[in-house]
C-alpha distance (Angstrom), angle and dihedral (degrees) to the residues before:
residue distance angle dihedral
M1 . . .
M2 3.81 . .
L3 3.78 114.9 .
D4 3.77 140.5 169.1
I5 3.80 108.5 -155.5
I6 3.80 114.3 -159.9
G7 3.80 125.2 -152.6
D8 3.81 128.1 -130.9
I9 3.83 106.7 -43.1
H10 3.83 97.9 -174.0
G11 3.79 94.9 -170.3
C12 3.81 95.1 -48.4
F13 3.80 93.5 134.7
D14 3.81 95.6 160.2
E15 3.81 91.6 56.2
Y16 3.81 90.4 46.1
K17 3.81 90.3 53.8
L18 3.82 92.0 46.5
L19 3.81 92.1 48.2
T20 3.79 94.8 50.0
E21 3.81 90.2 48.0
K22 3.81 89.7 50.8
L23 3.81 87.8 51.6
G24 3.81 89.7 55.4
Y25 3.81 101.0 -99.6
S26 3.80 121.0 143.8
W27 3.81 122.1 -140.2
E28 3.79 94.0 -163.6
S29 3.83 91.6 115.4
G30 3.82 92.7 46.8
I31 3.81 94.5 -99.5
P32 3.83 129.4 66.3
L33 3.81 111.1 -91.8
H34 3.80 126.3 171.7
P35 3.83 121.6 -134.2
D36 3.82 90.9 -141.8
G37 3.80 94.5 51.2
R38 3.80 97.2 -105.1
L39 3.79 113.7 157.8
L40 3.79 131.8 -143.4
A41 3.79 127.9 -127.1
F42 3.80 129.2 -168.9
V43 3.81 128.3 -152.7
G44 3.82 93.3 -152.5
D45 3.79 136.4 -108.2
L46 3.78 92.0 102.3
T47 3.80 92.4 162.3
D48 3.83 146.5 41.0
R49 3.80 133.1 67.4
G50 3.82 95.3 26.7
P51 3.82 125.5 89.8
K52 3.83 103.7 -112.8
S53 3.79 109.1 39.3
L54 3.80 95.7 143.3
K55 3.81 92.7 54.3
V56 3.79 89.3 52.8
I57 3.83 90.6 51.6
E58 3.82 91.8 50.5
S59 3.79 93.2 49.3
V60 3.80 97.1 46.3
A61 3.82 93.0 44.3
E62 3.80 91.1 51.5
L63 3.81 91.0 49.7
V64 3.80 92.3 49.5
K65 3.82 91.7 47.1
K66 3.79 89.7 53.3
K67 3.84 90.1 46.4
K68 3.81 90.9 -118.2
A69 3.81 95.7 120.8
F70 3.80 145.8 29.4
Y71 3.79 122.2 -134.8
A72 3.81 129.8 -165.6
P73 3.82 114.8 -171.6
G74 3.78 124.3 -120.7
N75 3.79 132.5 -153.8
H76 3.82 92.1 -91.8
C77 3.81 88.6 51.5
N78 3.80 89.9 51.8
K79 3.79 91.7 51.4
L80 3.81 93.5 47.4
Y81 3.80 89.6 49.2
R82 3.80 90.4 54.0
Y83 3.82 89.9 47.5
F84 3.82 91.2 53.3
L85 3.82 89.6 49.3
G86 3.80 87.9 57.7
N87 3.80 95.4 -110.2
K88 3.78 118.6 149.6
V89 3.80 107.7 -100.1
Q90 3.78 132.0 159.6
I91 3.79 109.1 -103.3
T92 3.80 93.0 -140.9
H93 3.83 140.9 100.1
G94 3.80 92.0 56.2
L95 3.80 100.4 -42.7
E96 3.80 88.0 103.6
T97 3.82 91.1 69.3
T98 3.82 92.5 53.4
V99 3.83 91.3 45.2
E100 3.81 89.9 50.8
E101 3.82 90.1 54.5
Y102 3.79 90.5 46.1
E103 3.80 94.8 49.1
A104 3.81 90.7 52.1
L105 3.83 89.3 65.2
N106 3.78 126.2 86.9
Q107 3.82 118.7 -109.6
E108 3.80 95.1 -95.4
E109 3.81 92.2 50.2
Q110 3.81 90.5 46.9
Q111 3.80 91.7 53.1
K112 3.79 90.8 48.7
I113 3.82 97.3 50.8
S114 3.81 92.5 40.5
G115 3.81 90.6 51.2
T116 3.80 91.8 45.9
F117 3.79 93.2 52.5
Q118 3.80 94.3 43.7
W119 3.81 89.1 52.5
L120 3.82 90.9 48.8
Y121 3.81 93.4 48.7
E122 3.81 96.6 42.6
N123 3.80 92.0 51.2
A124 3.80 95.3 48.1
P125 3.81 121.8 97.4
L126 3.80 118.2 -135.4
Y127 3.80 86.9 -106.7
H128 3.79 137.5 -8.3
L129 3.79 125.0 -115.0
L130 3.81 103.3 -159.2
D131 3.80 138.8 172.9
D132 3.81 93.8 33.5
G133 3.78 90.7 -46.6
Q134 3.80 95.6 -54.3
L135 3.82 93.9 112.3
I136 3.80 129.1 49.0
V137 3.80 121.7 -166.2
V138 3.80 110.4 -165.3
H139 3.79 138.1 150.6
A140 3.80 108.1 -122.9
G141 3.80 99.9 5.8
I142 3.77 135.0 -94.3
R143 3.78 134.5 -116.4
E144 3.79 115.6 -118.8
D145 3.81 93.4 -117.8
F146 3.83 90.3 52.2
I147 3.81 94.6 58.7
G148 3.80 108.8 115.9
K149 3.82 93.2 19.8
H150 3.81 127.0 105.1
N151 3.80 107.6 -175.8
K152 3.82 128.1 129.1
R153 3.81 93.0 -90.4
V154 3.80 90.2 54.5
K155 3.81 91.0 45.6
D156 3.82 91.8 53.8
F157 3.81 90.6 48.0
V158 3.82 96.7 49.3
L159 3.83 92.2 46.1
Y160 3.82 101.0 41.1
G161 3.80 107.4 15.9
D162 3.79 127.5 -126.4
I163 3.80 96.2 -34.6
T164 3.80 120.2 -174.9
G165 3.80 97.3 -154.3
K166 3.80 90.3 -112.9
A167 3.80 126.6 107.9
L168 3.79 129.2 -129.1
P169 3.83 118.5 -126.5
D170 3.82 90.4 -94.4
G171 3.81 91.3 53.4
R172 3.79 98.1 -105.3
P173 3.82 116.3 129.4
E174 3.78 118.4 -94.3
R175 3.81 111.5 -117.9
R176 3.78 132.1 -162.9
D177 3.80 116.9 -131.0
W178 3.82 97.7 -112.2
A179 3.84 93.1 174.2
L180 3.80 90.1 64.3
H181 3.81 89.5 68.5
Y182 3.80 99.4 39.4
Q183 3.81 111.4 119.9
G184 3.81 101.4 169.2
S185 3.79 128.6 120.7
R186 3.83 97.1 -133.9
W187 3.78 120.1 93.4
I188 3.81 113.9 -112.2
V189 3.80 112.8 -161.1
Y190 3.80 115.3 -170.9
G191 3.81 146.2 146.1
H192 3.82 133.2 -170.7
T193 3.82 98.1 114.4
P194 3.83 111.9 73.3
V195 3.80 114.0 -127.5
K196 3.79 127.5 176.1
E197 3.81 92.9 -129.0
A198 3.79 128.9 23.5
R199 3.79 105.5 -89.5
F200 3.81 120.7 -136.3
L201 3.79 117.6 -164.7
N202 3.83 131.0 153.0
R203 3.83 96.9 -20.9
T204 3.80 90.9 -44.8
V205 3.78 127.8 108.5
N206 3.80 128.2 -167.3
I207 3.81 107.4 -150.8
D208 3.82 100.1 178.3
T209 3.79 97.3 113.5
G210 3.79 94.0 168.0
A211 3.79 105.5 -105.2
V212 3.80 89.3 166.4
F213 3.80 89.6 54.0
G214 3.80 92.9 54.8
N215 3.81 99.5 -95.8
K216 3.81 116.5 98.6
L217 3.79 145.3 -65.9
S218 3.78 114.3 -118.9
A219 3.79 139.6 -166.1
F220 3.80 130.9 -162.5
R221 3.80 111.6 -139.7
Y222 3.79 113.3 -144.8
P223 3.00 132.5 -125.4
E224 3.82 88.4 7.4
E225 3.84 91.1 63.9
E226 3.80 90.6 -142.6
I227 3.80 131.2 139.0
V228 3.80 120.4 -134.4
S229 3.82 119.2 -174.1
V230 3.79 143.0 176.4
P231 3.81 124.6 -158.9
S232 3.78 121.0 -109.3
V233 3.80 111.7 -96.0
S234 3.80 100.8 175.8
M235 3.80 107.8 44.2
P236 3.83 135.4 58.3
Y237 3.80 118.8 -115.4
D238 3.81 114.8 -98.7
E239 3.80 112.3 -170.7
T240 3.81 92.6 -172.5
R241 3.81 94.0 67.3
F242 3.79 97.0 66.4
R243 3.76 123.3 90.8
D244 3.78 125.3 -147.6
L245 3.78 105.7 -135.6
C-alpha cells in the first residue's frame, strides 16, 4: 500500500493543492490523482481558520467517494458536523470562518455542501487501520490498548488527545504526551497538536506542522517513511500556536 498522509489542512486549500502536486498528483480531473496509484489519507481538521474550507471539503469528499483517499475526522470536523445538524455549538476557535463561507452561499449551495460534509463525516471511522493493520491514520493519536475499540472513551481520545481535564494559561486543554509511552510496532500517523517540524517518536509521527498558523503543510509518505512539506502561502506566522513536546 502506497499512501501520502496529509496533516491538518484547516481550510488551506492552496497549500493542499501545492503539496499534492509536489507529491506527484495531477489535478487534471479536478481532484488529485497519482499516476502510480498512490492514495491520499487525511488526519482530519479539514476546515476552520483558513480561507477555503468548503473547497477542501468538496475535494476530500470526492476523493473518498471515488475510493482514492481515506479520511479520519478531527475535533473541528466533529464540531462542524454538529453545526450542520443544527445543534447548538459555539461558533468560535475557527468555526466562524467556515460558517462565514457557508452563509455566503445561496440555499441550494448550502444544502449541497452541508449534505456532502455530513456524508463524509458519517461514513468515516474514528480511525483507519490500513496495510493489514500495520498503519493507523488518526486525528489526535490513539493509545495502544485502544486500538480495535470504538467506544466513547476512544472517540474522545482520537478527537481531542489525552486530555487531563485541566486548562493551560491560554485556555487550551492540557494534554498528556501519549506518544512518549507508545511501545507498539504499528505506525501511528496523526496531527491535532501543531509542531514546527513533523515529530517522530516510538513509531508515531505528528504531521500537523501548522499550515494555518503560517508554517507549512506536511505529508508522511508510506511506506517510504519520508516527510514532504510546502510552506504556508495564505496565513501569517503565529509563533504562539506551536507546542514544544
